[in-house]
Phi, psi and omega in degrees: 000313181291326173298322174295322174293318175303315183292320182295312178298312177300319178303320177298314176303338179271011176304319176298323177295319184296314179302313180302313182300318178296328176292316191262011194303319180303329191263338189253342188305321189292322187285319172303308178309309180302318173305308178305325183282312187295320178279358174060044180271110194261164183081015181243018182300128183075359180238067183298330177291318175296315178303312175304316179302318178297313180293323183279339178278322189256343183235109181292333172299327179288324173300321179302304181297318180300311180292334182286330185288323182287334190085176180288351186296339183253048183297333176303320173306316180296330182289323181293314186214109182289152172281192182278119191287345181252015180243118189238120178252073187262148172072003182248102178292139184297340181284335181254001181270107183294166184284166172083012174298125172239131181246110179282117178066307171078359178300121170068038183249137177228122178243107169234111186222145174283348177190141180228135173278194177285144166060048167282141171239126181231149182250186189284156178060039169266143174232123173234125186186204176280152179275336177205161178306133180083353176289184182259153182265159185281166186238126187243133182274198184273156175051046182262141168253134175229109191274169183319132171078351181295147183238130177225110194232146170094182180284069181231173179234137172253122179287167182297146175066017179279153174232124180254119187290161181303137173071012182279150173244116192242120182228004178233158178312142169246126182290155181305146173068023182248154171252124176245155181196151180108179181222095007282153184295138175235159176283120170258341174215139177229123177045045175080359181255124175308151176195180180211086189228143171288152171290000000 
């Protein structure tokens, strides 16, 4: 009973989030729908406001992305409901962060890139960033999957439709349509066909 009351009160506190979403709906709707699709949240067809409410209520990693998209002007929203404190979207300008980014779990995740394409999915314990202080950030293409514990570092390009396997260490360019895995990462599938090639 107390949990139910607490959830209802928290939902009421999120009314400012819903109002801001309504104001920015044209820009954010596609991303909200993408999260619903990827997470297989059913029953929200055509009801993106209700879906947004569920995402912002239940997923602190979604809130982290939402706040990043909004900019710092909406600091009061962060005060009402914090994002995930161990999920960092640093060095990635919101203007070069493609739509459709989905963060699964988000614990201990750092995303720093000079450009991110559409529909990136990343899991927890992922690090994307510089290889060394003062170095350049990676460039990530469209429809890329980066699985748990992967590390992607340096002035490299991850091609469209690439998959980075769990716990891989990637410090060289990944061609489009390839699956890479290992430390150091190797190409284990190219365009759907098994292989074993160095990057």
